[in-house]
N, C-alpha and C positions, 0 to 999 in steps of 0.2 A: 361749757361741756369739757370734761377733762380729756387730755390727749391720750391716745392709746400708745403703749410701748411697741417698739418694733419687734416682731416675733423673731425667734432664733431661726437661722437659715437652715435649709436642707443642703448639706454639703454635696450630696450626690447629684444635685442639679447644677453644679458648677460648670460654667461654659467659658471658653476663651473669649475675651473681649478685645484687647488690643495690646500692642507692645510699644515701648518707648526706648529709644536709644539714648535720650537725654531727659533730664528732669523736666525741662520745659515742654516735653512732648507727652507728659502724663495726661490722662483724661481729667475732666473737671474735678476740682478738689472739693467734693461734697459727699455726703453720706458717711459711711464707716468702712474702713478697710484694715486688714491685718496683713503684715508683711512677713515672709519667710526668708531668712538669710542664713548663710553658713558657708564654710569652706567648700571648695568645689568637689571634695570627695566625701562630704558628710552625709550624703543620701537625701538631699533636700527634695529633689524631684520625686523620688520614691515615696517619701513621706506624704507629699501632697497627693500623689496618686492613691495612696492607701487611705488617706483621710476622705477623699471624694469617691472612692470605690471605682475609679476610672483608670485603667492600667496605662493609658497613654495621654492623659490630660496634660501633665507637665512632662516634657520630653526628657528622657534619660539618655545618657551618652557614655560610651567607654572612654571618651576624651574629656576629662574633668575641665569645667570652666568654658566649655565650648559656646554656651549661650551667654551672650553679653548684653542682654536686653532686660528691661523691667517688664515683666509679663503680668497682665491683669486678667483675673478670672471673675466673672460676675456670678454672684449667688442670688441676688435680687436686684431690684432697681436702686437700692441704697446700700448694698453690702457687697464687698469684694475681698478676694484673696489676692495677694501680690507676691509673685515669685521674683526675688531680687537676684541679680547675677551672682554666681558663685565667686567668692573672693579667694585670693591666694592661688589663682589658677596657674598651673604649670605651663611652660612653653608659650607664654604670652609676654610680649615686650614690656619692660618696666614702665614705659610711657603710657601704655594702655592700662596697666594696673593702676598707676597713679590717677589717670583720668577717671576710672571707674570708682576708685575710692572717694574721689571728690563728689561724684554723682551720688554715691550712696550716702555720704555725709549730708549732702544737701537734701536728699529725699527724707532722711530720718529726722532732720531738724526743722524742715520747712513744711512738710506735708500735713495740713491741718486735719484731714480726715483719717489719718493713721492713728488707730487706737491702741496698738500693741505690736510687739515684735516677737516672732517665734525664731529663736536662735538655735540652729541645729549643730551639734558637735558629735563626732564619732566618739562613742563611749570609751574607746581604747586610747584616744588622743584628745582629751578635752582641754579647754582653756589655753589654746595657743594664742600667740600675740594678736592675731587678727580678731579672734573671738573676744578678747578683752577690749580691743578697740571698739568693736561693735557695742559691747556692754557699756562702755564709757559714753559713746554717742547717745545710746538710748536713754540711759539714766540722766545724762545732762539735759536731754530734751524733756525730762519728766515723764517718760513713757515706760510702762511696764514691759518687762522682757520675760518670756517663758522659754526656758532651755529644754530642748529635747536631746537626751543622750541617746543617739540613734545606734542602730546595729547592736542593740542589747542582747540579741540572740547569739552574738559572737562570744559572749562570756557565760560562764556558769551562773546559776542563781545567786550564790554567795558573793561571787566577785562583782556581779552587777549591782547588788545591794550596797556593797562597800563603795563602789564608784559613785552611786547615787548619794550616799551619805557624805562623801568627800566633796562632791559638787555642791550640795546644799550648804555645807560649811563655808565654801568659798562664796557662794551667792549671798550668804548672810552678811558679808562685808559691805554690800551695797545698801544705800539708804532706803528707809521707809518700806521695807519688804517689797521692793519693786521687782525683784528677780526671783522667779520660781523655777523648779527643776522637776523633771520626770524622766522615767525610762520609756523608750519607744523602739519598736521593731516593725519596720514596714513589711519585712518578709513574713512575719507571723501575725501582723495586724494587732500587735499588743500595744496598749497605751492609747488607743484611739478614743475611748470613752473619756479618759482624763483630759486629753487634748481638746475634744469638742466642748467640754464644760468650760474650759478657759476661753475658747473662741466665742462661745455663746455669750459669755459675759461681756466680752469686748465689742461684739458686733450688734449689741442691742443697747438702747438708750433707757436705762432703768430710771433715769431722772424724770422721765415724763410719765411714769406710772401714776395712776390716780392715788392720791394720798389716803392713808388709812383713816377711818373715822375715829376721832379720839374717844376714849372711854369716858363717859359722863361722870363717873365716880372718881376720876383722877383729879 
């Protein structure tokens, strides 16, 4: 009997599961998960809240980088969203930054259930050094990365399209079409449909779909 594919999740049913201060405190490495990463002022928590339709699921703060935990949100028994600590946080000792960069690298390279990385960048300040480092880690691990150019509402339509084109040109330098880019506005909930299409593909196992019956005439 053929296996059934895992259905796409309902993001509005996302619920907090657990937090980890270190990689070895993460929940069992099974099922599928997608991680959200970005600089501490890129609007990561707002994007997760917009995606799930829950205004306070991922905590937002006026103090960027305040949360330094890996937060897991359950979508189903086998599907999760993961909110990684904001990197490049201000007013945090260098030793703490270095520790968290090591934890992030370990998570991205060792977590077997991680199917893809959503990398958030403020559309007005994309591709900073930390962003490129995350891209390098992701692509070295053979993991697809989807870039959200957040706060797109801060620019006019023409300027936003120009920023998107420039970002896609930079993303094209990475191998095997592993990096994709879109515009996103949590304030206006724009780009949600495009984002969910990417997440749906990552959080389902298309390889277990029942194979198509071959055409007898072929």
